[in-house]
C-alpha positions, 0 to 999 in steps of 0.5 A: 250351708243351708242355714245361710239360704234360709237366713237370706230368705228371712231377710228378704221377707222381713225387708219387704214386710218392713216397707209395707208395715211402715207405709201403713203404720206411719198413716196411723193416728198419733194418739194410737201410740202404745195402745191397742187401737193402733192394731185396730187401725192397722188390721183394716189396712190391706197393705199392713196385712200383706206385710204380716203375711210376709212376717209369717213367711219370714218366721218359717224361714227363720225357724228352718235357719235356726234349726240348721245353724248357729244363732251367731251365724244366722241372725247377723245375716239380717243386717242386709235387711235395710239395703233390701228394704231400700231396693224394694222401696225403690221398686215399689215407688218406681224410682231408681237409686243413686249410684252412691246408694248402690255403693253403700248397699255393696259396702254393707253386703261385703262388710257383712261377708268379711265379718262373718267369714272372719268370726266364723260362728260355729258349733255350740249346743242346741239347748241351754240350761234353765239356769242360763235362761233365767239369767238371760231373761232377767238381763233382757227384761232389765235392758228392755225396761231401760230402753222403753223408759228412755223412749217414753221421754223422747219423740221423733227419730230418737224414739224410733231408734230406741224402740227399734233397738228394743224390738231388736232385743225382743227379736234376738230373744225370740230367735234364741227361744225358737232355736231351743224350741226347734231342738225339741222336735228331735224328741217328738211332737209331744216334747215340742208342744210341751216345751215352754220355749215354744210359747215364750217364742210366741209371746216374745214375737208378739211383744217385739212386733208391737214394739216394732209397729210403734218404732215405725210410727214414731219416725222414718224407716232409717231411724228404726231399721238400722237399730233393728237389724244391727241390734238384732245381729249383735244381741243374737250373737251374745245369746249364741255365745252365752246360751248355746256355747257357740264359737267365734274367732278372736285374736288377730281375726278381730282385725278383719272383723272390725274392718267388716263392721267398719264397712257396714257402718259406713254403708249404713251412714250413706244409706241414711242419706239416701233420698229414698230413705229420707222420703224423697225421690232422687230427683226431688233434691234437684227441685226448688224448695217447696216443690219436692214431693213426699209421694216416694216416701214409704211412710207418707203421713196423713194430716 
């Protein structure tokens, strides 16, 4: 399906963008969290601007994917973003990944393929009623409020994980809004530009980007990226089923679906232990304590 190709291109662009944005955001002053001064700092960094350019490319690929396929199929494919991000980080910092990391990448990829093949998301409508949108927006707003309140009360990796999940929820909502906005194109440019979902897509996307930058600043890539990608996939599937009446297989199909999710979970646990994901070169673990360098970390912090 053409939507799968566009979804993979989206994941590739987003993964590269995450590595570049993480590198820039991690070097931002800590007192810039939740302030516009964070963006003022980032826009002066060329590496961050390159990441933003990739975000723009990913948005175009995602629009094409959602315009040609169901949300519940397109969004879960983004689970492969973390493995791709680690592979890109390895190339960027000229370090090879351990065999265990490659096995983890394979487990995540195979698990995703099995889960999607078993669930077989399909069908659905292109447009949801305004009543359903009201319920979805209220529920999403409440969930986001809980996550943000919890994030404000913690620091470090827990904050990064919570903000990553909040960003995931925002991006899932953005995808659902984008799908309905794209459907308005069938009625002509006038209908497209008069659709409230088009402008809501932009607002939700900007808000999600702001949450993501704070998540990347708060902790390591591994703390925020799994919550971002897995959360996006699961929440998007809920939007697809509840808003657009998309079909997914259940019954005995839950067995391979659970096996696929289990492989993804195991793969992510191993990826979280990857030296590169932890900000080290694979050789750093063999050096005496105090000699390991953070030069390979995509998120090197300045003093």
